[in-house]
C-alpha positions as CSV (number, residue, x, y, z in Angstrom):
1,X,72.6,107.4,132.3
2,X,68.5,108.6,132.9
3,X,67.9,112.4,132.4
4,X,63.8,113.0,133.0
5,X,63.4,116.8,131.6
6,X,59.9,118.6,131.5
7,X,59.9,121.7,129.4
8,X,57.1,124.5,128.1
9,X,55.1,122.8,125.3
10,X,54.3,125.8,122.3
11,X,50.6,125.0,123.6
12,X,51.1,127.6,126.8
13,X,49.5,125.6,129.0
14,X,51.4,122.0,129.5
15,X,54.7,121.2,130.5
16,X,56.0,118.4,128.3
17,X,57.4,115.1,130.0
18,X,60.6,114.1,128.4
19,X,63.6,111.3,128.6
20,X,67.4,111.0,127.5
21,X,69.0,107.5,127.7
22,X,72.9,107.5,127.8
23,X,74.2,104.6,126.7
24,X,77.7,103.8,128.7
25,X,79.8,104.2,126.2
26,X,81.0,107.2,123.9
27,X,77.7,108.6,121.8
28,X,78.0,108.0,118.3
29,X,75.1,110.7,117.3
30,X,71.5,110.7,119.2
31,X,68.2,110.0,117.9
32,X,65.2,111.9,118.7
33,X,62.1,109.3,118.7
34,X,58.3,110.9,117.9
35,X,55.9,109.0,119.0
36,X,52.3,108.1,117.3
37,X,49.1,108.8,117.8
38,X,47.4,108.2,121.5
39,X,50.3,106.5,122.1
40,X,53.2,107.3,123.9
41,X,56.7,107.2,124.2
42,X,57.9,104.0,127.1
43,X,56.3,101.9,124.0
44,X,59.7,102.1,122.0
45,X,61.7,100.4,124.6
46,X,63.0,97.9,122.8
47,X,64.1,100.1,120.2
48,X,65.4,102.6,122.6
49,X,67.7,100.0,124.1
50,X,68.7,98.6,120.6
51,X,69.5,102.3,119.7
52,X,71.6,102.3,123.0
53,X,73.3,99.2,122.8
54,X,74.1,100.5,119.1
55,X,75.9,103.7,120.7
56,X,73.4,106.2,120.2
57,X,71.6,108.4,122.9
58,X,68.0,108.5,122.7
59,X,65.4,111.5,122.9
60,X,61.9,110.3,123.8
61,X,58.9,112.7,125.3
62,X,54.9,112.4,125.4
63,X,53.3,114.8,123.1
64,X,50.6,117.4,125.0
65,X,47.3,115.1,125.8
66,X,49.7,112.1,126.0
67,X,51.3,109.5,128.1
68,X,53.0,111.0,131.3
69,X,52.4,114.5,129.9
70,X,48.4,114.4,130.2
71,X,49.1,113.0,133.8
72,X,51.0,115.6,134.8
73,X,49.1,118.6,133.9
74,X,46.0,116.8,133.9
75,X,44.4,116.7,130.2
76,X,44.2,113.9,128.5
77,X,43.4,113.9,124.3
78,X,43.5,118.0,123.7
79,X,46.5,119.6,122.3
80,X,45.5,123.0,123.2
81,X,44.6,126.4,121.0
82,X,48.0,126.9,119.4
83,X,47.3,124.9,116.1
84,X,48.7,122.4,114.5
85,X,51.9,122.7,114.5
86,X,52.0,122.6,118.2
87,X,54.1,118.9,118.9
88,X,56.1,120.0,116.0
89,X,57.7,123.1,118.1
90,X,57.8,121.2,120.7
91,X,60.0,118.6,119.3
92,X,62.2,121.3,118.1
93,X,62.3,123.0,121.8
94,X,63.0,119.2,123.4
95,X,65.9,119.4,120.8
96,X,67.3,122.2,122.1
97,X,67.3,120.9,125.3
98,X,69.1,117.6,124.2
99,X,71.7,119.5,122.0
100,X,72.3,121.8,125.2
101,X,73.7,118.5,127.5
102,X,75.3,116.7,124.5
103,X,76.1,119.3,121.5
104,X,78.0,118.1,118.8
105,X,76.6,114.9,117.4
106,X,75.0,114.0,114.6
107,X,71.4,113.8,115.4
108,X,68.4,112.0,113.7
109,X,64.7,112.0,114.3
110,X,62.3,108.9,114.2
111,X,58.7,109.0,114.1
112,X,56.2,106.3,113.6
113,X,52.5,107.3,112.5
114,X,51.6,110.6,113.4
115,X,55.0,111.1,114.7
116,X,56.3,110.9,111.5
117,X,53.6,113.9,109.9
118,X,55.6,115.8,113.0
119,X,58.6,114.8,111.4
120,X,57.6,115.7,108.2
121,X,56.5,118.8,109.2
122,X,59.9,119.5,111.2
123,X,62.2,118.6,108.8
124,X,61.0,121.5,106.5
125,X,61.2,124.2,109.3
126,X,64.2,122.8,111.2
127,X,65.6,120.1,108.5
128,X,68.8,122.1,108.2
129,X,69.5,121.2,111.7
130,X,69.6,117.0,111.4
131,X,71.6,114.4,109.7
132,X,69.3,111.7,108.4
133,X,65.9,110.7,109.2
134,X,63.3,108.0,109.6
135,X,59.6,108.0,108.7
136,X,57.2,105.1,110.2
137,X,54.0,104.0,108.9
138,X,53.5,107.4,107.0
139,X,50.7,108.3,104.8
140,X,50.4,110.2,101.6
141,X,47.0,112.1,101.3
142,X,45.3,110.8,104.8
143,X,42.0,109.5,103.6
144,X,39.0,111.8,104.3
145,X,41.4,114.3,106.1
146,X,39.9,116.8,103.9
147,X,36.2,116.2,104.0
148,X,36.1,115.5,108.3
149,X,38.6,118.6,108.4
150,X,35.4,121.0,107.3
151,X,33.1,119.5,109.9
152,X,35.7,119.7,112.5
153,X,36.2,123.3,111.4
154,X,32.8,124.0,111.8
155,X,32.5,122.5,115.6
156,X,35.3,124.4,116.9
157,X,33.6,127.3,115.3
158,X,30.4,126.3,117.1
159,X,32.0,126.8,120.4
160,X,32.1,122.6,120.7
161,X,36.3,122.5,120.3
162,X,36.7,121.3,123.8
163,X,34.0,119.0,123.3
164,X,34.4,115.0,121.5
165,X,32.1,114.2,119.2
166,X,32.6,110.2,117.5
167,X,30.5,110.7,114.4
168,X,33.6,113.2,113.9
169,X,36.4,110.9,114.6
170,X,34.4,107.9,113.4
171,X,34.9,110.2,110.0
172,X,38.3,110.6,110.1
173,X,39.6,107.3,111.8
174,X,36.9,104.4,111.3
175,X,37.8,103.3,108.4
176,X,41.3,101.9,109.2
177,X,40.2,98.2,110.7
178,X,38.6,97.4,106.9
179,X,41.2,94.7,106.4
180,X,41.5,93.2,110.4
181,X,38.1,91.1,110.1
182,X,36.0,91.0,113.2
183,X,36.5,93.9,115.6
184,X,36.3,93.4,118.9
185,X,39.2,96.0,120.4
186,X,39.5,98.9,117.7
187,X,43.1,99.1,117.2
188,X,43.4,95.9,115.3
189,X,45.0,98.0,112.1
190,X,48.2,98.4,114.2
191,X,49.1,94.9,114.3
192,X,48.0,91.3,114.3
193,X,49.7,90.3,116.9
194,X,46.5,89.9,119.6
195,X,48.8,90.8,122.6
196,X,50.4,94.1,120.7
197,X,46.6,95.0,120.9
198,X,45.4,93.9,124.0
199,X,49.0,95.7,125.2
200,X,48.2,98.9,123.7
201,X,44.3,98.8,124.6
202,X,44.7,98.0,128.1
203,X,48.0,100.5,129.0
204,X,47.0,103.3,131.2
205,X,49.5,105.7,129.6
206,X,47.8,105.3,126.0
207,X,45.4,107.7,125.0
208,X,43.8,105.3,123.0
209,X,40.4,104.5,124.7
210,X,40.2,108.8,125.5
211,X,38.1,110.8,122.9
212,X,40.1,113.3,121.1
213,X,38.9,116.9,120.8
214,X,37.2,118.6,117.8
215,X,40.4,121.5,118.0
216,X,42.5,118.8,118.1
217,X,40.9,116.4,115.6
218,X,41.2,119.7,113.2
219,X,44.7,120.9,113.6
220,X,45.4,117.2,113.2
221,X,43.9,117.5,109.5
222,X,45.8,120.7,109.4
223,X,49.1,119.2,110.2
224,X,48.1,116.6,107.5
225,X,47.4,119.3,104.3
226,X,50.8,121.1,105.6
227,X,52.7,118.1,104.2
228,X,51.4,117.2,101.5
229,X,52.4,117.0,97.9
230,X,56.0,119.0,96.7
231,X,54.7,121.9,98.1
232,X,55.7,120.8,101.3
233,X,58.9,118.4,99.9
234,X,60.3,121.9,98.2
235,X,60.6,123.0,101.8
236,X,63.2,120.3,102.9
237,X,66.5,120.7,102.6
238,X,67.6,118.4,99.3
239,X,70.7,117.3,101.1
240,X,68.8,115.7,104.0
241,X,68.9,111.6,103.7
242,X,65.4,109.8,104.4
243,X,64.3,106.5,105.0
244,X,60.8,106.1,104.8
245,X,59.6,102.4,106.2
246,X,55.9,100.8,106.4
247,X,54.0,97.7,106.3
248,X,52.1,97.1,103.0
249,X,48.8,96.0,105.0
250,X,49.3,99.2,106.9
251,X,46.1,101.7,106.0
252,X,47.5,104.8,107.3
253,X,49.3,104.7,104.1
254,X,46.8,102.9,102.3
255,X,48.4,99.9,101.7
256,X,51.6,101.2,100.1
257,X,50.4,103.3,98.0
258,X,50.5,106.2,100.5
259,X,53.9,105.6,101.5
260,X,55.4,105.6,97.9
261,X,53.3,109.1,97.4
262,X,55.1,110.0,99.8
263,X,58.7,109.4,98.5
264,X,57.5,110.4,95.2
265,X,56.9,113.9,96.1
266,X,60.5,113.9,97.7
267,X,61.9,112.4,94.6
268,X,60.4,114.5,91.9
269,X,61.4,117.8,94.2
270,X,65.5,116.2,94.2
271,X,65.9,114.6,97.7
272,X,67.4,111.0,98.6
273,X,65.1,109.1,100.0
274,X,65.0,105.1,100.5
275,X,61.6,103.2,101.0
276,X,61.1,100.1,102.3
277,X,57.7,98.1,103.0
278,X,57.3,94.9,105.1
279,X,55.7,92.8,102.8
280,X,52.3,91.0,104.6
281,X,52.5,93.9,108.1
282,X,50.0,96.4,109.4
283,X,51.2,99.8,111.2
284,X,53.3,99.3,113.8
285,X,56.3,97.0,112.0
286,X,58.7,97.4,114.9
287,X,56.4,95.9,117.3
288,X,56.0,92.3,115.4
289,X,57.6,89.8,117.8
290,X,59.5,88.4,114.1
291,X,59.6,91.6,112.7
292,X,61.0,94.0,115.2
293,X,64.6,93.6,114.8
294,X,65.2,93.4,111.1
295,X,63.3,96.5,111.6
296,X,65.5,98.2,114.2
297,X,68.6,97.1,112.2
298,X,67.4,98.3,109.1
299,X,67.4,101.7,110.7
300,X,70.5,101.7,112.5
301,X,72.3,100.8,109.4
302,X,70.7,103.6,107.5
303,X,71.9,106.1,110.6
304,X,75.5,104.1,110.8
305,X,75.7,105.0,106.9
306,X,75.6,108.5,107.7
307,X,78.1,109.1,110.5
């Protein structure tokens, strides 16, 4: 069964588009899937089907400025003017909608890349409502975020918030291909498989080729500052189990260093966190044909172990 849903965004401008995928069996839990920067939730269909086959309802939406939400509202790569918690609050609204339809079930989050940042922001505010969380392809101290944030803030204050400055975008994100050799598409850092790169670059629902507004990039930097250090980890419920996974050649996680920074912040504040790095793989460990089944099996084992 599939429910297509729409709900008002926290930005008071957009209607967020979402889907609730229900397996044809008695569900044992719910997984809310939070996608990353510049992409959309249907890039995770393999994972969605795998979770459904295992007995989980899967809820997934497209963020403001992304995917079908951007198409329906006619606004690409701009997240509104309500600040860095916009997408986190949208995910909370979505969870409430899902729980109204399917109450009383164990509830999990899976967030990849920026989706992991949103999930980390979420669990610091609403973590008491969850059974477990998987963060995938996350970052510790995001390289250059503070410096780029100052420049982006100046651009926003100068009235250029809805414009997109490629130099500022490059300062924040342009370094990610540093270990990828020749750069042709600009997304080589996501996966070493050229077919995944091509699929990502040519996907009409992707915002990858559309420049993100200065104010949205500024909000991105501020979201990173909100989820750093033990001061963030202290806000996360101590009883919430966390599974932290990534590739050790992922620039977002500084090739493993940033992934362990996050786990250590959580460990140092008394949390239960399991960390797994996949050797030799870049950012989208769930999109490698030789690895995705193993990645999904690991997530399922984590969730099943908490039921």
